C-alpha positions in Angstrom: 52.0 143.9 116.4 55.0 146.2 115.7 55.7 147.3 112.2 59.0 149.3 112.5 61.7 148.6 110.0 64.2 148.1 112.8 62.4 145.2 114.4 64.3 142.1 115.1 64.3 139.0 113.0 60.9 137.4 112.4 60.2 134.4 114.6 58.4 132.3 112.0 59.3 128.6 111.9 60.3 127.3 108.5 57.3 125.6 106.9 58.8 123.9 103.8 60.2 121.1 105.9 56.8 119.9 106.8 55.7 119.2 103.3 57.0 115.6 103.3 55.9 114.7 106.8 52.9 117.0 107.1 49.5 117.4 105.4 50.7 116.6 101.9 48.4 114.2 100.3 50.9 111.4 100.1 51.1 111.3 103.9 47.3 110.9 104.3 45.8 107.5 105.1 43.7 105.8 102.5 40.9 105.6 104.9 40.6 107.4 108.2 38.6 106.1 111.2 34.9 106.1 110.8 35.0 107.4 107.2 33.9 105.4 104.1 34.4 107.1 100.8 32.0 104.9 98.9 29.0 106.2 100.7 30.2 109.7 101.5 28.4 111.9 102.3 25.7 109.9 104.2 24.8 112.8 106.5 25.1 116.6 106.5 28.6 118.1 106.0 29.7 121.1 107.9 31.7 123.9 106.1 33.1 126.2 108.8 33.7 129.8 107.8 36.1 131.9 110.0 34.2 135.2 109.5 30.7 136.6 110.0 27.9 136.0 107.6 27.7 138.4 104.6 31.4 138.7 103.9 33.2 137.4 100.8 34.3 134.2 102.5 30.8 133.4 103.7 29.2 134.2 100.4 31.6 132.0 98.4 31.1 129.2 100.9 27.3 129.4 100.5 27.6 129.4 96.7 29.7 126.2 96.8 27.6 124.6 99.5 24.5 125.0 97.4 26.0 123.4 94.4 27.6 120.4 96.1 24.4 119.8 98.1 22.5 119.5 94.8 25.1 117.1 93.4 25.4 114.8 96.4 21.8 115.0 97.5 23.1 115.7 101.0 23.1 119.0 102.9 26.3 121.0 103.1 25.8 123.4 106.0 27.8 126.7 106.4 28.7 127.4 110.0 30.3 130.7 111.0 32.9 130.6 113.8 34.5 134.1 114.1 37.4 135.4 116.1 41.2 135.6 116.3 41.6 136.4 112.6 40.1 133.0 111.6 42.2 131.0 114.1 39.1 129.9 116.1 37.4 128.3 113.1 40.7 126.8 111.7 41.6 125.3 115.1 38.1 123.8 115.4 38.5 122.1 112.1 42.1 121.0 112.7 41.0 119.2 115.8 37.8 117.8 114.4 37.2 114.1 113.7 38.8 113.4 110.2 35.7 111.7 109.0 34.9 113.9 106.0 32.1 115.8 107.7 33.9 118.9 108.8 35.8 121.3 106.5 37.3 124.7 106.7 36.7 127.5 104.2 40.2 129.1 104.5 41.8 132.4 103.6 45.4 133.7 103.5 45.0 134.5 107.2 44.2 131.0 108.3 46.8 129.4 106.0 49.7 131.7 105.7 49.5 135.2 107.4 48.3 134.4 111.0 51.6 132.7 112.0 53.2 136.0 111.2 50.8 137.9 113.5 49.9 135.5 116.4 52.6 134.3 118.7 50.7 131.3 120.1 49.1 129.6 117.2 46.8 126.9 118.3 47.3 124.8 115.2 49.8 124.4 112.3 48.2 125.3 109.0 50.4 123.0 107.0 50.6 120.0 109.3 47.1 120.1 110.8 45.0 120.9 107.7 44.8 118.9 104.5 44.2 120.7 101.2 41.1 120.1 99.2 40.8 122.9 96.6 41.3 126.6 96.0 37.8 128.0 95.3 38.8 131.4 94.0 41.2 134.3 94.1 40.2 137.9 94.6 42.6 140.6 93.4 43.1 143.9 95.3 42.4 147.3 93.8 45.2 149.9 94.1 43.3 153.2 94.6 44.2 156.7 95.7 42.2 159.6 97.1 40.9 161.9 94.3 43.0 164.8 95.6 46.3 163.0 95.0 47.8 164.4 91.7 48.6 161.0 90.2 46.9 158.9 87.5 49.1 155.9 87.2 51.2 153.6 89.3 54.5 155.0 88.0 53.3 158.5 88.8 52.3 157.3 92.3 55.7 155.8 92.9 57.4 159.0 91.9 55.1 161.1 94.0 55.6 159.0 97.1 59.4 159.1 96.6 59.2 162.9 96.5 57.5 162.9 99.9 59.1 160.1 101.9 57.0 159.2 105.0 54.4 161.8 104.3 51.9 159.5 102.5 49.5 157.4 104.6 48.1 154.1 103.4 45.0 152.6 105.0 44.2 148.9 105.5 41.4 146.9 107.2 43.8 146.0 110.0 47.2 144.8 111.0 48.2 141.6 109.2 45.3 141.8 106.7 45.9 140.9 103.1 45.7 144.6 102.3 48.5 145.3 104.8 50.9 142.7 103.5 50.1 143.5 99.9 51.0 147.2 100.5 54.2 146.2 102.3 55.0 144.0 99.3 54.5 147.1 97.1 56.9 149.0 99.4 59.5 146.3 99.3 59.5 146.1 95.5 59.5 149.9 94.9 61.5 151.4 97.7 58.8 153.9 98.7 58.3 155.0 102.3 54.8 155.3 103.6 53.0 155.2 107.0 50.5 152.5 107.8 47.2 153.4 109.2 45.2 150.3 110.3 41.4 150.4 110.6 38.8 148.0 111.9 37.7 146.8 108.5 37.5 148.0 104.9 34.5 150.3 105.3 36.1 152.9 107.7 39.4 152.7 105.8 37.7 153.5 102.5 35.7 156.3 104.2 39.0 158.0 105.1 40.4 157.3 101.7 37.4 159.1 100.2 37.9 162.0 102.6 41.7 162.2 101.9 42.8 161.4 105.5 44.7 158.4 104.0 46.0 158.7 100.4 46.3 155.1 99.2 44.8 151.6 99.6 45.5 148.3 98.1 42.4 146.5 99.3 40.1 143.7 98.1 38.5 144.6 94.8 34.9 143.7 95.9 35.2 146.2 98.8 36.8 149.1 96.8 35.2 148.7 93.3 31.8 150.3 94.1 33.6 153.5 95.3 35.8 153.5 92.2 32.8 153.1 89.9 31.1 156.1 91.7 34.3 158.1 91.1 34.8 158.6 94.9 38.3 157.2 94.7 40.7 156.8 91.7 41.6 153.3 90.7 45.1 152.8 89.3 45.6 149.1 88.9 44.7 145.6 90.1 47.1 143.5 92.1 46.5 140.1 90.4 48.7 138.4 87.9 46.3 139.2 85.1 43.8 142.0 84.4 40.4 141.7 86.0 37.9 140.5 83.3 35.3 143.0 84.3 37.8 145.9 84.3 39.8 145.1 81.2 41.2 148.6 80.7 42.8 148.7 84.2 46.4 147.4 84.1 47.9 145.1 86.7 50.4 146.7 89.1 53.1 144.6 87.4 52.2 146.0 84.0 52.0 149.5 85.4 55.5 149.8 86.7 56.3 147.0 89.3 57.4 143.9 87.3 56.7 140.7 89.1 54.2 142.1 91.6 51.3 139.9 92.4 49.1 139.7 95.5 45.6 138.3 95.9 43.3 137.1 98.5 42.2 133.5 98.1 39.6 131.2 99.4 40.1 127.5 100.0 38.5 124.3 101.4 40.6 122.3 103.8 40.0 119.3 106.0 41.5 117.8 109.2 44.9 116.4 108.3 44.0 112.7 108.5 40.9 112.8 106.3 41.0 110.1 103.7 42.3 110.9 100.2 39.2 109.3 98.6 36.8 111.7 100.4 39.0 114.7 99.6 39.2 113.6 95.9 35.4 113.3 95.7 34.8 116.8 97.2 37.6 118.3 95.1 36.1 116.8 91.9 32.7 118.2 92.6 33.8 121.7 93.4 36.3 121.8 90.5 33.6 120.8 88.1 31.3 123.6 89.3 34.1 126.2 89.1 34.7 125.3 85.4 31.1 125.7 84.3 29.9 129.0 82.7 27.5 129.4 85.6 30.2 128.9 88.3 32.5 131.4 86.5 29.7 134.0 86.1 28.5 133.7 89.7 32.0 134.1 91.2 33.0 136.9 88.9 29.8 138.8 89.9 31.1 138.6 93.5 34.5 140.0 92.4 36.2 136.6 92.6 38.1 134.6 89.9 37.4 130.8 90.0 40.6 128.8 90.7 40.1 125.1 91.1 42.8 122.5 90.5 44.0 119.5 92.6 44.7 119.3 96.3 48.4 119.1 95.4 48.0 122.4 93.5 46.6 124.0 96.6 49.4 122.6 98.8 52.1 124.0 96.5 50.4 127.4 96.3 50.0 127.7 100.0 53.7 126.9 100.6 54.7 129.5 98.1 52.4 132.1 99.8 53.9 131.2 103.2 57.4 131.8 101.8 56.4 135.1 100.1 54.6 136.6 103.0 57.3 135.5 105.5 59.8 137.6 103.5 57.4 140.6 103.4 56.9 140.3 107.2 60.6 140.3 107.7 61.0 143.4 105.5 58.2 145.2 107.3 59.3 144.2 110.8 56.1 142.3 111.5 56.5 140.1 114.6 54.0 137.7 116.1 52.5 139.1 119.3 
């Protein structure tokens, strides 16, 4: 993937036009083949996770799977299908029988960013996947290496502007949420920095601690332990509101970039023709759990903020994210390859 500012126009198809004819709930059949909502689930349900066991997506999926298994008296099984930035798992679910027994635990990659990165997408995230619910949002932590002489976002912006192109920012990889979140920061502040992609958060944070890169805007669960150990300096969180467990840390918007907001998020989606009744039952169960004190406490302990809401809420949010990251990709010169 090329990330030069002079790249040609982004070849991303417009997604808003598919809302009416795509996976919007109003277009879904009342009952898809082989699926009966009144006795669903009558056998184990598969929740497909696009990444390896032990990561944030996998852990959140297992928390939800445990609770809905208890409620429905039927096993919800988490299955990990890794590869292609989540496309393998998402394509598997998109092409699965829409009978209510296969779901995707999705991320910004599977739903909004991968079309910016992969030239030959095997599925359309809007037309081929039906929304169920947003499980949670995870803010990023804007952190700098301890040797950088800045203690606030406004000081950071001024410092970078005084050294255009000399500051290196690290990410877990090209097209990651950390990458597009930092490009959003660049587009809204006018700063010039050099991107250094790594193979995951761990090596990127290692180089941030060592000072080989000076800045990261990466997922809070990955970066927070190093900030708490004073190995890196946290400046702000990237969400729309302050993080409840770090109430003294401002948002990037509060700290000098009005309107800035970027978060990772985790969803449940189904094959596009899954019945509305089954989706509604699954949505109600998960939403109820997310609104309990136990659900809120368990997710916040993992660095995630419970979301919930209706399938329509999820659909609107994803379309807005597709629009936002498409503009960021055009700014950054990101092209599908």
